Residue, then its C-alpha position, 0 to 999 in steps of 0.5 A: m491726583i491732588h490732595l486738597s487741604n481741609k480749608t479748601v475742602m471746606i470752602i468748596m463745601k460752603i460754595k455748594l451749600l450756598k448754591f443750594v440755598r440760593t436755588l431754594y430761595t429763588n424757587r420760594v420767591r417764584i412761587s410767592l410771585i405766582l400766588v400774588l399775580c394770581i390773586g391781585g393781578p386782575w385788580v392791578l391790571s385794571e388800575l394801571m389801565s384806568k389810571p396811567s401814570i405819566e411820572t412812572a413812564n418818565a421814570n422808566i424812560d430815564q432808567k433805560a437811558s441812564p442805568r443807575i451805577s450805584n445799584l451795581v454789585a461791588v466785588r473785591t478783586q485781586k490782580s494775579i500774574s502767572k509765574p513759573f511752576q514746577s508741576e509734579l506727578l503724584l503717584q501711588g505705588r508699593t515698596a518692593a525687594s530689590r532682589f527675591v529668590n526661592l531657595k531650591a534643592e538641587i539634589s534629593g535627600k533628607i534635611v539633617e540640619v537647619l542653620a538659619k531661622e526665619g527673619d535672620f539676616v544672612r551673608a552671601g555663602t552662609a549655610i541655610l540647611k544641610i541635606a544628608v550626605n549618604d554615600r556622596a563622600v564615598r563616591v568622591e573618594q572613589a572618583k579621586a582613586s579612579l582619576n589617579q589610576r587613569r593618570l598613571q595609564v595615560d603616562a604609561a601609554r605616552k611613554l610606550a608610544k614615544e619608545s614605539f612599543g605602543t600604538q596611538v590607539r591605546l594612547a587615545e583610549a587612555e586619555a579618554q578614560f582619564s578625561q572621563a575620570k575627571v568629569n566623574l570627580l567634578r560631578f560627585n564633588i558638585d553633588l557633595e557641595n549641594t548637600i549644603i544650601k547656601a544664601p546666594f546674596d546678602g539678605i533676609f531669610n524670609s520664609k522656610t517651607k521645609d523643616l528638619g527631617a523632611f525629604l527633598n526632591a531636586g527642585d523643591i523650594v526650601g525657603t526664600i531670601v529677600d534683599l531690601s538694600p536698597i528698597k525699590i518703590v514701584v509705580e505705574v505711570s500713564e502714557k501721557d506722563i511717561g515722557s517727562l520721566k528719566t532715570g536719575m531723576p529725584g523723587s520724594i516718597k511718603l509711606s503709609d506709616g507717615s515716614s518720608y524718604n528721598g529716592t532716585v528713579n533707576y528704571v523706566a519701562s520702554l513697553s507698557d503693560n498690555s492690560t493697563r497701558t501704563f508704564r512701570v517705573e522704579l525708584v530706589v531708596p537706601n535701606d542698609s538697616a532694612n527699616i523699610l519693609a517690602g509691600l508697603a503702600a507709598q505715595v510718590n512725588l516726581p517732578a514733571e514739566e515746568i508750566k505757568a500757573h497762578q497762586i490764588p487764595p483758596s477762598s476765591l475758588t467757586l463752582s460753575d452750574d455744571g459742577r466745575i471748579g474755577v474762579k470768577i474774573v472781571s474783564v476790562l468792561k467790568t463784566i463777570s466771567f467764569r474760568p475753569v481751573k486745574i488745582l496743581n498744589d494746595g498749601v498754606s501760602g495759597t493754591w496753585v492753579s492752571g488754566l488762566e490767562d497770564e494776567v487776570d483780575i480774580v474775584v476774591v470776595g463776592q463771587g457767590y453773589v454775581n453771575t456770568g455776564q453781570l456788570v459789577t463795580t470792583v475794589d482791588v485788594s491787591e493795591k492795599g497790600s492785602k493779597n494774602t490776608i483776605n477776609t472771606d467773610a467781609n461785607l462788600 
C-alpha cells in the first residue's frame, strides 16, 4: 500500500477533471456539427458539385504529399534513466505484549489480602494476593514430626538388620514409610506456599478479577500480568512477499499517535494462517519504560528487494482511458505511447515508479493534450537543467 502526497493526489484529481471536461467539450462539438450538417449540408453539397475548386483540390494533394510540421502539438519531455531503488513493504499491524499470563489459584480458599493494585509494575516473585492458610501450617508441622519418627524407625531397622536381630522385610517397610513421610511434607509445603500468588515475571499487574473476601477454587483466574519490555509489533505478510523477510532485519514503525520507532524482526512464521493465507511476522522494540502500550495500531516499513525504478515529477503522472495510472512517453519516431506504472514511493524530491524501460523520454508538460500514437514535436527540459523545477502550468 502506497501513501501518496497531497500534491500527487491533487494532480491525479486534476487529470480526471480534465478528461471529463474534454469529453464533455467533444460531445458538444459533435452535436453542433450534426446540427450544421443537417441544416446546411444540402446547400453546401450542391455548391461543391456545381463549382468544383481546382485550388482546393491542389491544396488537398499538397497536404497529403507533405504534412505541415508546424501544426504538430509541442510537448515538453524529460529524459529519465532508471536507478537502483530499495523497495519497501508497507504493512499494517498492532503492538502486542511480549508475554501475557493469567494468574490462577492452585488451591481453594478465601482471599484474605490483596497486595497489588491494577496497573502496578511488579517484579518476578512479588506477592499479588494471599489465600487463607487455615490448617495448612498445622499439616506441615505434623508432616515434619512424622518424618522425624520415620527416620528414627529406619535407623533402628538398619541397626537391627546389621546385628542380625531384624529382617530385611521390616527394614524395607521402614524405608517405605520414611519415603512416604518425605512426600507428605513436600506436598503440604507446596500447599502452604500456594496460599501466596506471586508474579511469574517482571510485568504490569494489568487486571484483577477477584476481590478481597472472594472464595477461590483451584484453577480460578485472579488477574493478568503483561510484559511490555520489549514490545512486539505483529503484522501479517502475503505469500508473495514473505520470501524477502528474515529474522534480524531492521524495520521502522509508526504508531497511531504519530510516534516513530526502530525495531528488529525476531520471528517469521514458517506456516501460513489457514483462513487468511498470510504469514505472521513479529518485530520487537525496546520498551523499558513501558511507554508503548499493547493493542495500538502500527504502520510498519520493512525493506524488500532492490529493483530498478525511475524518479519522476509527480505532475507527469496521467490516467489512461481505462483508469490506470501511468506516464506518456515519446518514442524515437516522435510518437506518443502510454506506459502504466506502479508508484513505489512519493516524496518531496519526486515520485519513484516502476514499469518503465531503463531509458525513456517522459512527457512532463502537455500530456493531457496528446493521445497514444499521435505525432508530436518535443522540447527536452532536462537539457536546460530544469529537471526538478518544471512548471506544470507552463504554456507550450
